[in-house]
C-alpha positions as CSV (number, residue, x, y, z in Angstrom):
1,G,0.0,-0.1,0.2
2,V,1.8,2.9,1.4
3,K,5.3,1.5,1.3
4,D,4.8,0.5,-2.2
5,V,3.6,4.2,-3.2
6,K,6.6,5.8,-1.3
7,L,9.0,2.9,-3.2
8,E,7.5,3.7,-6.5
9,K,8.1,7.6,-6.2
10,L,12.0,6.8,-5.0
11,I,12.5,4.6,-8.0
12,L,10.8,7.6,-10.2
13,A,12.9,10.0,-8.8
14,T,16.1,7.9,-8.9
15,W,15.3,7.2,-12.5
16,V,14.5,11.0,-13.4
17,R,17.6,12.5,-11.6
18,R,20.0,10.0,-13.8
19,F,18.4,10.8,-16.9
20,R,18.1,15.1,-16.2
21,D,22.0,14.8,-15.7
22,L,22.7,12.5,-19.2
23,S,23.0,14.1,-22.7
24,C,19.9,11.6,-24.2
25,L,17.8,13.7,-26.0
26,P,18.5,15.0,-29.7
27,D,18.0,18.5,-31.0
28,T,16.6,19.3,-34.0
29,R,19.9,18.8,-35.7
30,G,20.4,15.3,-34.0
31,F,23.0,16.5,-31.6
32,L,22.3,15.1,-27.9
33,H,21.7,17.5,-24.9
34,K,20.8,17.1,-21.3
35,P,16.7,17.7,-21.0
36,G,17.2,20.6,-19.4
37,E,19.1,22.4,-22.1
38,L,16.1,21.9,-24.5
39,F,12.7,23.6,-25.2
40,R,9.9,22.3,-26.5
41,R,7.8,23.9,-29.2
42,T,5.0,26.1,-27.6
43,P,3.5,29.5,-28.9
44,E,5.3,30.9,-25.9
45,T,9.0,29.5,-27.2
46,E,8.3,30.3,-31.0
47,S,10.3,33.4,-30.7
48,L,13.3,31.4,-29.3
49,I,13.8,29.2,-32.7
50,D,17.4,29.2,-33.6
51,V,18.1,31.0,-30.2
52,E,17.8,28.2,-28.0
53,P,17.9,24.3,-29.0
54,F,14.7,22.7,-29.2
55,V,13.9,18.9,-28.7
56,N,13.9,17.1,-31.9
57,G,10.1,16.8,-33.5
58,G,10.2,13.0,-33.0
59,W,10.0,13.7,-29.3
60,D,8.1,16.8,-29.2
61,H,4.5,15.6,-29.2
62,S,1.7,15.5,-27.0
63,A,2.0,12.0,-26.2
64,S,5.4,12.6,-24.6
65,R,4.6,15.8,-23.3
66,E,4.6,14.8,-19.7
67,L,7.7,12.5,-19.8
68,L,9.7,15.5,-21.2
69,E,8.3,18.1,-18.5
70,I,9.5,15.3,-15.8
71,L,12.7,14.9,-17.4
72,G,13.0,19.2,-17.2
73,V,12.8,20.1,-20.9
74,Q,11.8,24.0,-20.8
75,S,8.5,25.1,-22.5
76,T,8.9,29.0,-21.5
77,P,10.8,31.4,-22.6
78,T,14.0,32.3,-20.2
79,G,14.6,35.6,-21.2
80,P,15.4,38.5,-23.8
81,E,19.2,38.3,-23.5
82,K,20.0,36.0,-26.3
83,I,18.3,37.7,-29.0
84,I,19.3,41.1,-28.0
85,Q,23.0,39.7,-28.1
86,R,22.4,38.8,-31.6
87,L,20.9,42.4,-32.3
88,I,23.9,43.8,-30.5
89,A,26.3,41.6,-32.7
90,L,24.7,42.7,-35.7
91,S,24.6,46.5,-35.0
92,Q,28.4,46.2,-35.2
93,S,28.1,46.0,-38.8
94,D,27.8,48.8,-41.2
95,R,26.2,46.3,-44.0
96,P,24.1,44.1,-41.8
97,P,21.8,41.2,-43.7
98,L,18.4,43.1,-43.7
99,E,16.4,39.9,-43.5
100,E,18.4,38.6,-40.5
101,V,17.8,41.7,-38.8
102,D,14.1,41.8,-39.4
103,K,14.0,38.2,-38.2
104,W,15.3,39.0,-34.9
105,Y,13.1,42.0,-34.3
106,R,10.0,39.9,-34.8
107,R,11.5,37.6,-32.6
108,L,11.7,40.0,-29.9
109,D,8.1,41.5,-31.1
110,K,6.8,38.1,-30.0
111,L,8.6,37.6,-26.7
112,A,7.3,41.1,-25.8
113,D,3.8,40.0,-26.4
114,S,3.9,37.7,-23.4
115,C,6.9,38.4,-21.4
116,S,7.3,39.6,-17.7
117,T,7.5,43.4,-16.7
118,E,11.0,42.5,-15.8
119,D,12.1,41.4,-19.3
120,L,10.3,43.8,-20.8
121,D,12.6,46.4,-18.7
122,K,15.5,44.2,-19.8
123,I,14.5,45.1,-23.2
124,I,14.0,48.6,-23.0
125,G,17.1,48.9,-21.2
126,A,19.2,47.2,-23.9
127,F,17.4,49.5,-27.0
128,R,18.3,53.0,-24.5
129,S,21.8,51.5,-23.9
130,H,22.8,50.8,-27.5
131,R,21.8,51.9,-30.9
132,L,20.1,48.5,-31.8
133,I,17.2,50.4,-34.3
134,L,18.2,50.2,-38.1
135,S,16.3,52.9,-40.1
136,H,15.2,53.0,-43.5
137,K,18.5,54.8,-44.3
138,N,20.6,51.8,-43.0
139,E,21.6,53.7,-40.2
140,W,21.9,52.3,-36.4
141,M,20.1,54.6,-34.0
142,A,18.6,54.9,-30.4
143,I,15.0,54.9,-29.3
144,N,15.1,58.5,-29.2
145,S,16.5,59.5,-32.5
146,V,14.1,57.3,-34.8
147,F,10.5,57.2,-35.5
148,I,7.4,54.9,-36.8
149,S,6.7,57.5,-39.5
150,S,8.0,60.5,-41.1
151,N,7.0,64.2,-40.8
152,E,9.2,66.1,-43.0
153,E,7.7,69.8,-42.6
154,D,8.5,70.2,-39.0
155,V,11.7,67.9,-38.6
156,P,13.5,67.0,-42.0
157,D,15.6,64.2,-42.3
158,A,14.2,62.5,-39.2
159,E,15.1,58.8,-39.4
160,V,12.4,56.3,-39.5
161,I,11.9,52.7,-39.2
162,R,12.3,50.6,-41.9
163,H,8.6,49.8,-43.7
164,S,9.0,45.9,-43.4
165,I,9.2,46.1,-39.7
166,N,7.4,49.3,-38.9
167,N,4.2,47.6,-37.9
168,L,5.5,45.7,-35.0
169,S,3.9,46.4,-31.6
170,L,7.6,46.4,-30.3
171,W,8.3,50.0,-31.1
172,R,5.6,51.4,-28.9
173,K,6.3,49.0,-26.2
174,I,9.8,50.5,-25.9
175,G,8.8,53.9,-26.4
176,V,9.7,54.7,-30.1
177,A,7.8,57.9,-30.8
178,E,5.1,57.7,-33.6
179,R,6.0,60.9,-35.4
180,P,8.7,63.6,-35.1
181,T,7.8,67.2,-33.7
182,V,9.6,69.9,-32.9
183,E,9.0,69.3,-29.2
184,L,10.7,66.1,-29.6
185,A,13.2,67.3,-31.7
186,L,14.5,69.6,-29.1
187,E,14.1,67.0,-26.3
188,W,16.6,64.9,-28.3
189,L,18.9,67.8,-28.7
190,K,18.9,68.4,-25.0
191,D,20.4,65.0,-24.9
192,L,23.4,65.6,-26.8
193,T,26.6,65.9,-24.9
194,S,27.6,69.5,-24.6
195,S,31.1,70.4,-26.0
196,E,31.2,67.0,-27.5
197,K,31.3,65.9,-31.5
198,V,27.7,64.7,-32.6
199,V,27.4,60.9,-33.8
200,E,28.1,61.0,-37.6
201,G,24.8,59.2,-38.2
202,D,23.2,62.0,-36.1
203,L,24.7,65.2,-37.7
204,K,22.7,65.3,-40.8
205,R,19.4,65.3,-38.3
206,V,20.8,67.9,-36.2
207,R,21.5,70.2,-39.1
208,G,17.9,69.8,-40.4
209,V,16.5,70.7,-37.1
210,L,19.1,74.0,-37.2
211,G,18.2,74.9,-40.3
212,R,14.5,74.6,-40.0
213,H,14.1,75.8,-36.3
214,P,17.1,78.1,-35.4
215,K,15.7,80.4,-33.1
216,Q,14.0,78.1,-30.5
217,V,17.4,75.9,-30.7
218,W,19.3,79.0,-29.9
219,D,17.0,80.6,-27.1
220,E,15.6,77.4,-25.6
221,L,18.9,75.2,-25.6
222,G,21.7,77.8,-25.7
223,H,23.6,75.3,-27.8
224,W,24.8,75.1,-31.5
225,L,27.0,73.1,-34.0
226,N,30.7,74.8,-34.9
227,L,32.5,74.0,-37.9
228,E,33.9,70.6,-35.8
229,G,30.5,69.3,-35.7
230,E,30.8,69.7,-31.9
231,W,27.6,70.8,-29.9
232,V,28.9,73.6,-28.2
233,P,27.1,76.6,-26.0
234,V,26.5,79.6,-27.7
235,K,28.8,81.8,-25.6
236,D,31.8,79.8,-26.9
237,L,30.7,81.2,-30.5
238,A,32.7,84.2,-31.5
239,Y,32.3,84.3,-35.4
240,C,29.7,83.5,-38.2
241,L,30.8,82.2,-41.1
242,T,28.9,83.6,-44.6
243,M,28.8,82.7,-48.0
244,Q,30.3,85.7,-48.8
245,T,33.5,85.0,-47.5
246,L,34.3,81.7,-49.7
247,I,36.6,80.7,-47.3
248,A,37.9,77.0,-47.5
249,W,37.3,76.6,-43.9
250,K,37.7,73.0,-44.1
251,N,41.3,73.6,-44.1
252,L,41.0,75.9,-40.9
253,H,42.8,74.8,-38.0
254,P,40.4,72.8,-35.6
255,E,40.7,75.4,-32.8
256,V,39.7,78.3,-35.2
257,K,36.9,75.9,-36.6
258,G,35.7,75.3,-33.1
259,K,34.7,79.3,-32.7
260,R,32.9,79.8,-35.7
261,L,29.0,78.9,-36.9
262,I,28.3,76.8,-39.9
263,S,26.8,79.1,-42.4
264,R,24.6,81.9,-43.2
265,T,21.7,79.3,-43.6
266,F,21.7,79.4,-39.8
267,Q,21.9,83.0,-38.9
268,L,19.4,84.4,-36.5
269,K,19.9,88.2,-37.3
């Protein structure tokens, strides 16, 4: 009676422990793994395909589900870290494979649909710490420097998410703005580090905002671009370069370029 049940549980526990520590289950490519290293294919784990090893399809069916669970095969995602690592690696390339990048965005989008608040915070944190959004101009952008759609009238040269993936719910969840506005452009300019060079990928956008809204930038932010492409306080600027001077300013000494404005296009008087 009771003794037989206890003995059966002990035998089962011993058997389970033994097989949990053995590389006894094949993955989808036929390589053997410990059960706890593998995933079952479920709606929740779809986003991890090609990221984590999955149990071979010959084992992954309803009849063996209970056995796989007892052995420790996983059926829920472990977190977004590995997908994020893939995107960070791709962001180091100037010419990343677009289909590959889109694949990981879609996987992350699926994961974000059902992940915990903690995992969503990890995703948001990664996109805030790294330039992980590939724009329609194939530039890697940060959350606050790219948009879902464009508004050329107010903010020219704004970077937008590529059409192939701009419908993902991921972007709104992590805080990408719908459209560029003057207010958002000014907020973005506020985040630029004073007296440091603007990142090459952002220079065109900065110049576009300065050309369209010079007085607001000058009055509200008190900063401007010098000829070195540095975001400097206006009090540090001494001269204005105009078209009439016809100076080949690119050959000027860096210290001199740091004290001039870019062109008369941006003059305020």
